[in-house]
N, C-alpha and C positions, 0 to 999 in steps of 0.2 A: 511371430504376427501380433499376439496380446499386447507384447511389451512395444510395439510401435504404437498401437492403438490408445495404450496409457498415455505415451508421450503427447500424442496429439490432444488427448481429452484434457491432460494437466496443463498443457500450453496455454489454455485460458488463464491461469493464475499469472503466466509471465507476462502475456498481453496485456492484463488488466493493471501491471503497474507499469509498462512501457508506454507511459502517455506523457501529456505536455510536462507535468510536475517531473518525471524522471529526465527529461530533456533539460528542462530549466533548471533544476537543482544540482544536477550533477555537473553540466556545463558550468553553471556560476560557481559552484565550490572550486573545479579546476582553474577557472580564471582569477579567482580570488587568492588561492592557498596553494596553486599547483597541485602536486599528488598526495598533498599533506593528509586529506581526508579520505584517501582510498580506504582505511582501515574501517570507517564507519559503513562502506559498502560492503566490506569483507564480513562484518560482523551481522549488518542486517540481513546478507543473503544465507548466513547461517541460520539466525534467528528465523528467518522465514521458511527455511526447510523444516526445521524443528517444530514451528508452531503449526505449519500446515500438514506436516505429517501426524500430529497430536489430533488434528481436527479430523483427518480422513480416517485414522485408526478408529477414533471415536464412533463413525459411522459405519465403518465396515465391521466392528466387532459386536455394536450395539443395533444397529438398525436404525439408530437415531440421527437425526442432523443435529448440529451443534444447536440450534435454537430449541429444537424437541428436547435435547439433553437438559438444556438449561430451564427449561419449562419443571422438567420431572424433577431435577436436583433443588429447585428452589418453587416447589410448587404450592406452599401452605402459606395462609397467612399475609399479614402486612409485609413481612420480610420478602416472600415470593413476589407479590406486586411491585416492591420496591426494586428488585433485583431485574426483574423483567423491564421496568421503565427505564432504569438506569442504563442498562445495556442497549435496548432499542434508541434511547436517547443518543448515546454514545456513538453509535452505528450511523444513525440519521444525520447527527450535527456532522459526523466525519465525512459522511457522502455529499452533505451539502457544501463543506469547504471544498472537497475535491471537484464538485460540479463546476463551481466558480472557477477554478483553473482549468478544467476542462474545455468551459466554454470560451474563456478567455485566451486558451492555447489555440484553439479552434479559429478564432477570431484572428490571433495575429499570424497564424500560416496562412490564412485565406487573405491578409493584408498585404503579404509578401508577394502575391501574385495579381491581385485586384486593387485598385483605389476606390473603395468603396468605405463610408463612415463605419466606424466600430459598432456603435448602437445597432445598426441595420443589419449589419452581418450577424450579430448576437441573437438578434430576432430570427433571423433564417435560419440560423443553427439550432433554436430553440425550438422553432415550428418543425423542421425537418425530424429531430429528435423525436418531439411529441408523437409524430406521424408514424413513426416506426414503433414506438412504444404504445402507441393506442391500438394500431391495425396489426402489429406483429408481422409486417411484411418488409420488403426491402433488404430481406438477409442476404441475398447475393450482392447486393451494395455495399454491405456492411462487410463481407468477407473480402471482397476486392479491397477496400480501405484499409482491413487489417493487413492484407498482404503489402500494401503500401508501406505500412507502418514496420513491417517485417524487413522490407528492403531497406528503409532508412536505418534501421539497427544494423544490418550489415555494411552499410555506407560508412556509418561512424566507428564499426569494427575494423573495416580497413584503413580508413583515415588515421586509427589510432596506431596501427603497425607502421603505416608511411611515414608518420611523426618521427619515429625511431627514439622514443624518450629512453634517458638512461635507466638501465634495467635496474641498477643498485637503488634509485630513488623509487621506482616503482616498488620494489619489494618492501623497502623500508615503511613508504606510505602505505601500503597493503597490510602490513602485519604488525607495526609499531604504532599504538596509538598516540595521536597528539592532537592538541587543541590550540591551535594559535589563537593570539588574542581576536576576538570579534567573530570567531568559527563556530560557537556553539549553536546558533542558530541554523546555519546551514548543516552541521553535524545531525542534528534532531530532524532538518527537512530531508537529508538523506536516509535516514531510518523510515520516517514516515511515508516516503515514495515508494519503499522497498517492500515493506512489511506491512501491506495495507490491511488493516482491520476487517473491512468486510469482505477482505479474500478469505479469511478464516471460515464464514458461514459458506461464501461460494463454493470454497475446495471441499467442504463435508458435504455440501449438496452433489459435488460431481463424483464423489467416492460411493454413492450409493449403487449397491449391485456390482461393485468391482472386486478384485482380490487385492489384498494387502499388499503383496509383493509387487504386483504390477503398478499398484498405486506409488509406491515408494520409488519404484524404478522411474516412472513418469515424471514424478515431482523432482527427483533429483535431476533429472535431464533438463527440464524446463524451468526451474528456478534456477539451475545452476548457468543455464543459457543465459537467462533475464540479468542476473548479476554480473556477468562477463560483458553485456552489453551497455550496462550501466554504468561499467568502470572505463569501457572505451569511451563513452559520452564524457565521463569526468576527464579522460587524459586527452580528447580533443579540445575541451575548454580550455586546457592550460596554453594553447596556441593562440588563445584571443589575445588580442593586444588593446591596451585602453580599457575604457567601460565594457561591461559585457553586454551585448544585445544580441538579438536573433540574426539580423544581419553580419553582423561582425562573426557569429558563428557559422553562417552560411558561407561567408568568404573562406574561412578556413577549410569547409570541405570542398569547396571550389578550386582553391589553391592546389589541392591533392589529388582531386578524381576529375576536375576538368569543369567546363562551364555549366554542364546539366545537373550539376551535385546541388547547387543553390534552389534550382526548382523543385529536385526531390525533396531535399529538407523542406522546402514550402507545403509541398503537397503532403510530405509525412507528418509535419506539424499539425496541420489541417484535419488529417485523418485520425492521428492519435488523438486529437481533442474531441473529434465527431464522436468517433465509436467510445471514447470513454464516458463521453456525455451520455450517451444512451446505457452505459454497464452500470454506472454509479447510480442513478435513480432507479434501477430495476433491481440492484443489489440492495438497495433499501427496503424496497417493496417485498422482496423475497425474505429478508431477515425480518422484517415485521410479521409475515406470515407464519413464518417458522416459529415464531415466539408467541403468536395466538391463535395458531391453527389456521387449518384451511377452509372453514367455514365461514358463515355469517359475513359476506362480502369480501373475503381475502381470495377469493378465486382471481384470475389473472384480469377477468374482465368485470371482478367487483368492484364496488364504489371504495371501499377502504384502500384495496390494492392500488389503485388508479391514485387515490389521493394522494399516497404516499409518494409514489414518485414524481406526481404532478407536483408536489411542494418543493422536493428536492431539484427538481428540473428549473421550477420558477426562480429559486436562488441564485443559480448559475447564470441563467438568462439575466436576472437582475443586475448583478454585479458587471455583466458583460455590456449590457446597454448603459451603465452608469458611466462608461469609458475608463473605468479604472487602468492603472499602468500594470500589464499583464505579469511582468517579472516579479515583482516584490507581491504581488498578491498570490500568485502561484506558489511562491516558497513559504510563504505564510500559511496556506492550505496545508502543505505538505507538513511544516511543522506542526500544526495544530493536531493532526492525526498522529504525529509522534508522541504528542502528550497523551492523547487518547488510547493508543495501541497498549500500556500497561494494563490498563482497565479490563479489556477484553482477553488480554494475555493469562492475566490472574483468574478469572471467571474459567477460562478454558483449564488452567492449571487444577482447579477445584475439581472440574467435572471430569477430567480424566482421569482422577485419583479416587473417585467414589465406584466402589465395586458394586453398589445398587445400581449404577447407570450403566456401566460399561462392562460389568462382570469381571471374574478373574482374568480373562484371557485379554483384555483389553487395557487393564491398568497399566500406567506408569511402572518400571521398574527403577532402581537408582539410578541407573546411568541416563535414561531418558528424562526423570526428574531432575537431576543435575543440570542437563544441557537445558530443559524448560526454564528452571529458576534463573540460570546465567542469564539466559537470553532476556527472560522478564527483568531481572535486577538491572541489567544495563539501559533497558527501556525505561524502567521506573528513573533510574539515576539521570539521563537524558532530559527525561519529561520534568522532574522536580527542580533540576536545575534552570531548565527553559522558563517554568512557572515561577520560582522565586525570583530569578532576575528581571522578568516583567513586571513583577509586583512591586520589587525594589525601585525599579524606574517609576512607575505609577505614582509611589509614594514618597519620591525624593529620596530614596534612602540607599546607603551604601549597598552594592552588591554583595551578596552573602558569600563567605568565603568557601571554598571547595570542602574542608572539612564539614561544615553545617550541612551543605548539601548532602554530601555523603552519609551523614549521620540519619537526616531525614528519610532518604532512600532506603538506609540499611534499616530504619525501623518499619517502614513499609513492607520490607521484605521478609523481616522477622516474623511480622504476623502472618504473611502467606505461608510461609514455612511451615510454622507451626501449625497451621490448618490441615497440612499433608503428611506429618510425622505420624508414626506408629500410635494407636490409642485414640485418635482423634475420629475415626469412622471413614477416613480417607486414606487408609495406612497404605504406604508404597508397597508394591509387589515383591516377592522373594526372588522372582527373577530378573535377571540381568538382560535386557533386550539390547 
């Protein structure tokens, strides 16, 4: 019974990354490159599990949330203030980017059902989300919408099976990394939509008062299921003919499941966007509170707490009201969070290896460190590649060769790894976990 409760509790992690960004990025990747980018979802699902387990173990063993642990680890002087501001800035910027995609996704889903101008729908979504956040009510409605998102996920899973894609191609795409020309941005978006930086803070908070064994079991089931659904969405996207669009994706579902499926997709896309439009601003405010403490206006009805979620919500509503095309904007938001992910992962790696924060029982062993370093290294590589290529385009320079990108990413990881080797005060544990 405790394990079932753990699965239900940790399902919030999967629910947080099954949103408009996941639907858009995964289906777009399938439509553009077939199953070739499934490996990015394999990697990101495993990385999500590794990083979420570390964040949860940090809380279970130390009694501190990730934000509180960062405060303790970097608590003094200018460096401590800088780390707090950098982490907070990264999370808030990431949540704001996600929020833009959330509102645009909710509007896109609603427009498949009703002919209402996008700016008006964006304002309505923003007003409803603000009411939920301000009053803390309508939780029953949010649960119903979350259930609709889950049904949509099952519909994608069933459709992927009915499409009967060649098994050999799926296995090769899931296990053999390949980056076709022009696929780098989408690969980064797939990572950013699965390993959500603010979810590390959310997962850390959910682990308070839990047993580590149950938390690990719950994470394995919920994150694994989320990864499978993401892969199913990508597979369904491979059946889209012509340019990718939401109506085209709905037609694929309708062709396999019947005329009710497009309506389910529209409602599910709206529900995913609306529920995520509540989650992202709240996660930003909760992260800020964990970094600055619960007093001084950081209570849920405090002025600073509300100012953070209101700012993040306003960004999303602003993008929605501007009438931006949802698909490219959503993919860009996921890719932006893929760039921010290594920063949060590096700080988590440093904290989980500090015995003064987590004690001897919570520190990483060699196997856990190897897994975290590998996950962070790939995220750094994808992030450096995206940033360097974007900079080259802005400056009208040739794109840097893969060797240069790998060297830059390797230099970053060398510094990070050196910070957790024996003799640096964050020594790895003697036991293999």
